[in-house]
C-alpha positions in Angstrom: 141.0 6.8 -6.5 141.3 4.3 -9.2 138.1 2.4 -10.1 140.1 -0.5 -11.9 137.2 -0.8 -14.7 134.3 -0.3 -12.5 131.9 2.6 -12.5 132.4 5.2 -9.9 128.9 4.9 -8.5 129.5 1.0 -8.2 132.8 1.7 -6.3 131.1 3.9 -3.9 128.5 1.2 -3.1 131.2 -1.3 -2.8 133.1 0.9 -0.6 130.1 1.7 1.6 129.1 -2.0 1.8 132.5 -2.9 2.9 132.7 -0.1 5.6 129.3 -1.1 6.9 130.2 -4.8 6.9 133.6 -4.0 8.5 131.8 -1.7 11.1 129.3 -4.6 12.0 132.2 -7.0 12.3 133.9 -4.5 14.8 130.5 -3.8 16.5 130.1 -7.6 16.9 133.3 -8.2 18.2 132.9 -5.3 20.5 129.6 -6.6 21.7 130.9 -9.9 22.2 133.7 -8.5 24.3 131.2 -6.6 26.3 128.9 -9.6 26.9 132.2 -11.8 28.2 132.8 -8.7 30.4 129.2 -8.5 31.7 129.0 -12.2 32.5 132.4 -12.0 34.5 131.4 -8.8 36.2 127.9 -10.3 37.2 129.6 -12.3 40.0 131.1 -9.3 41.8 129.3 -7.4 44.5 126.1 -5.8 43.6 127.6 -2.4 44.6 129.9 -2.8 41.6 127.2 -3.1 39.1 126.9 0.7 38.7 130.5 1.4 38.3 130.8 -1.3 35.7 128.0 -0.1 33.6 129.4 3.4 33.6 133.0 2.1 32.5 131.4 -0.2 29.9 129.6 2.7 28.5 132.7 4.7 28.3 134.4 1.9 26.7 131.8 1.5 23.9 131.9 5.1 23.2 135.5 4.8 22.9 135.3 1.9 20.8 132.7 3.7 18.6 135.0 6.7 18.2 137.9 4.3 17.3 135.9 2.6 14.8 134.9 5.9 13.0 138.4 7.0 12.9 139.7 3.7 11.4 136.9 3.7 9.0 138.2 7.0 7.6 141.5 5.4 7.0 140.2 2.3 5.1 141.2 1.6 1.3 139.1 0.2 -1.2 139.3 -3.5 -1.8 139.8 -3.7 -5.8 140.4 -7.9 -5.9 136.7 -9.0 -6.5 134.2 -8.0 -9.2 131.6 -5.5 -7.9 128.5 -7.5 -8.2 130.0 -10.5 -6.3 131.5 -8.3 -3.6 128.1 -6.6 -3.1 126.0 -9.8 -3.1 128.4 -11.4 -0.7 128.7 -8.4 1.6 124.9 -7.8 1.7 124.7 -11.4 2.9 127.2 -10.9 5.4 125.7 -7.7 6.5 122.4 -9.3 7.1 123.9 -12.3 9.2 125.9 -9.7 11.3 122.9 -7.9 12.0 121.2 -10.9 13.0 124.2 -11.7 15.2 124.4 -8.3 16.8 120.9 -8.3 17.6 120.9 -11.9 19.1 124.1 -10.7 21.4 122.1 -7.5 22.4 119.2 -9.7 23.5 121.5 -12.1 25.4 123.1 -9.1 27.0 119.6 -7.6 27.9 118.7 -11.1 29.4 121.6 -11.5 31.4 121.0 -8.1 33.0 117.5 -9.0 33.7 118.3 -12.3 35.3 120.9 -10.8 37.8 118.5 -8.2 38.6 116.0 -11.1 39.4 118.6 -12.9 41.5 119.5 -9.8 43.4 115.9 -9.1 44.1 115.3 -12.7 45.3 118.4 -12.4 47.4 117.2 -9.6 49.1 113.8 -11.1 49.6 115.4 -14.1 51.1 117.6 -11.9 53.4 114.4 -10.0 54.6 112.6 -13.4 55.3 115.5 -14.7 57.3 115.8 -11.6 59.1 112.1 -11.7 60.0 112.6 -15.6 61.1 115.3 -14.7 63.3 113.6 -11.9 65.0 110.4 -14.2 65.7 112.8 -16.8 67.0 114.5 -14.3 69.2 111.2 -13.3 70.5 110.1 -16.7 71.1 113.4 -17.6 72.8 112.9 -14.5 75.2 109.4 -15.5 75.9 110.6 -18.9 77.0 113.4 -17.4 78.9 110.9 -15.2 80.8 108.9 -18.3 81.5 111.7 -20.3 82.7 112.8 -17.4 85.1 109.2 -17.0 86.4 109.0 -20.9 87.0 112.4 -20.9 88.7 111.5 -18.2 91.0 108.4 -19.9 91.8 110.3 -23.2 92.6 112.7 -21.1 94.5 109.6 -19.6 96.5 108.2 -23.1 97.1 111.5 -24.5 98.3 111.9 -21.7 100.6 108.4 -22.1 102.1 109.1 -25.8 102.4 112.4 -25.3 104.2 110.8 -22.6 106.7 107.9 -25.2 107.4 110.6 -28.0 107.9 112.7 -25.6 109.9 109.7 -24.6 112.0 108.7 -28.3 112.4 112.1 -28.9 113.5 112.3 -26.3 116.0 108.9 -27.7 117.5 110.4 -31.0 117.6 113.5 -30.0 119.3 111.4 -27.8 121.8 109.3 -30.8 122.7 112.2 -33.0 122.9 113.8 -30.6 125.3 110.9 -30.3 127.2 110.5 -34.2 127.6 114.4 -34.2 128.8 113.9 -31.2 131.2 110.5 -32.8 132.8 111.3 -34.3 136.2 108.4 -36.4 136.1 110.0 -38.6 133.2 113.0 -39.4 135.3 
């Protein structure tokens, strides 16, 4: 390892700052990709959410492993002065941490929002089912009332028909009696 005119301690600090900055860059990119995937996946069925989270966790683990492997292979950057690089990297690290924190917060909020939406949808479904059951019950009651009313009307019509038939028979009998009565001739 060549220090190119800088102290070995400073070179180590520079290397660590560069590694941490690169790690944070890669973590930010991985978090942005995870956020994009999560936003797209939230529109899928609720049943796919558990499988998605398991897959995402595995991908993040694989990404972290890949990042660790790639960090082992990085070389020192020798083109800048140590003080400028440390100062610039410290500012960048701070910004990246803030960005990573904001992305994590956004991801958490999105998850909470989708959970609330699912709960609201379930609640609306239960309300609709309850309303439909009440409507069915009311329609059954109305149907029973109509059936009872129809049966009563049929009975009343039958009674009127029987009365009318009885009256017509009586009238026919009276007319026959008049026709058969010799005193009228």
